[in-house]
Residue, then its C-alpha position, 0 to 999 in steps of 0.5 A: m397586823s392587818e385589819n382582818a387577820n382571818a383574810n389572805t392576801n386575795g381577801v378571801d376569808t380564811a378563818r378556820v370552821f369548826l363543824v359539829v355534827v349535832d344529836d341529843s348525846t352527851e357527849m356531842q356537848k363534848a365536842l360542842h363545847f371543844a369546837s366553840l373554845r377552840a373557834k374563839n381561841t382561834g379567831g374561827r366559827v362553829a358551824l352545826l349539822y343537824v341531820q334528820e334520819p329519814a322517816d320509815f313509815q311509808h304505808w300512809l303518807g300523811v303520816e310519814a310527812i307528819m312525822r318528818e315535819e315532827a322530827r324537823e322541829e325538834g331538830e331546829a329547837l335544838l339547833q336553835e338551843l345549841s347556837s345560843e351556847v355557841h354564841r356564850l362559848s365563841e361570842s359569835f353565831p354558829m353557821v347552820y346546816i340540816r340535812e335528812g338522810e344518813r348521817a355520814e353520808e350528810l356529813f360527807a355531801l356538805l364537805d364536798e359542797e362547803k370548802s369553808i370547812s376546816i375541821v370536823v369536831l366528833a366526840a366519842s361515847a364515854d360508854r365502851d358498850s356504845s357505837d359511835p357510827i360516824i367515827q366507824y364509818l371514819t375508819g372503815k370505809g370513809k376514811s378515804r373520802m377525808r380531806i380536812p382533819f377530823t378531831i375526836v373528842p374523847g366523852t370521858l373529858s371534864e369541863e375543864e380539861i377541855l379548857a385547858l386543851a382548848 
């Protein structure tokens, strides 16, 4: 076997990159664990995408700027915490992307720009009454924009079930 099992004959890195869209939901943790374990088991990597929703406070620009900066700092702190968890589970540090805008639009913009991303891992809410905006987008107008597989991890899976599947 060659020295780099993730390189093809042209020397291009072909390791799978599992992208997780980051938020503070409980089910996102399931997607993160699944992606991290799949990356470890397949010689791949994890990428994290944090999308900061635009501030909707346009009365005073100074206040809006402060709100945006605070939201960015919170996002960076969350990404730092999650990066440690990804490293613990997958034994490698993730790639990190921070964007501002509407989550589904920014996800597809990133996929258009970063051809190295090979799988998007999302988690469905375990709550029947909860809506999953990205999943709704994918099953609606976004399905024509899909160029790579999307894996949806049920939010009801236990840690043991995730281990068995990964």
